[in-house]
Phi, psi and omega in degrees: 000131179290145177290147183234142173254129177243127180222168173257138179229158176248135184240119177292134175231175179295340185244012179141216181239124175264121174279152186206157173261135180240125176240136182207156176298145182275068180219004178060018177262159175276131181235157177306137183273144175229127175265119181254117180266130182293166166272189185294338184278351171090182180283120185209175185308320180299316183290322178293328175295323176296319178297319178299316181298319179293323179296328179297340178276000175102033181237152171265113192248125179248127180241091183284149171279096186290348177263024187301337179294344182252002178138169179274168179298132355273129180291321178237130176286128184237153172288165179296325177240126186259111177238105185298328180293324181276335183230068181296343179296336180297324180301316181296339179275321188268331183300315177299327178293318178297317183293329181287337180274086183288161176305321179299314180294319182294323179292323178293318178297322180302322177299321179291319180295319179293325177294325176300316178300317183297329183267345187276135176286349180272350181249134179292153176297151177110177182292163184247173173252159178228140167229137183223149186235134183054243179300334179295333176294322177293318178298322180297318181292318176300315182295317182297326180276342182263330182232060187298331182283349185251353187235121182264335182207143177215136179232148177223137183234132185042049177279153179241149177053045178281340182215061180275183177268007179292148182293344179246024178300137186297334181295341180289350177269005188305321185288356177256352186278133175244349181288159169278134185243148171220125177233131180240108181270161175256133184286349177254027186254108181289343181278352177225074184291169184304321183295325178286325176300315179295320181294319178296313180302316181295317181298317181290320179294314180298330181270004180059035176278130174292118187201166170214130177241131181228158175244123179273116183290139177076010182257150179249166175303118181102017189297342180273350191264102189288349178262018178233163180289348181274355187301135176231104186304317182294316179294323179296317179292325175298321178299318179296318180299314182290321182295313181294325178294318178300309182293327177298324178284315194266335183259000000 
């Protein structure tokens, strides 16, 4: 396994400074950039460990605190193990943060994160990849449709409301996407019902987007997150295989 360096960086945005975790191979070389979008629980040890694992495959991985308008990491204090049934108070803390991050704000922030890659000597020239989890899958889809010239591949895992009937649903950007996409839904995920899975698939197919959408059987919303009660080891490892294969092709 290649050695990895993890540091904290600050990214200027139109609305302030976004703090972020940066993981990269310990070789002082420029590597293809990957933007990793958090789930609702934010940037925390589990997520930075995921970034480290991705960096060992030869990528410069940036994990921005998308809730930076509400404070620096950690925006919300969390237990080491997150069980929503045992700690319903967590919902009351994170939902307002999610609601405040509108699609317009997230798309604008994506431009700042992509500009950081363009200016950094640690990131190779050219487009980047994106991976997003839960709400991060939605952010990834918005970014891919808003900055098509900067994104070569985007993946989303256990994302919710990716193809809703809302006027700003991210699937409506499908005709602007040029990246290769991979989305892995959880069959036990109420936030991404069958009708939305079909709607997303149709939008991407109609727009001739190179993509693959799959449903992981027996998986729940949050299956990649090992510090939560939703974690599914088999589904998580499948996610790693698909993610690395996608980036291997596209980056």
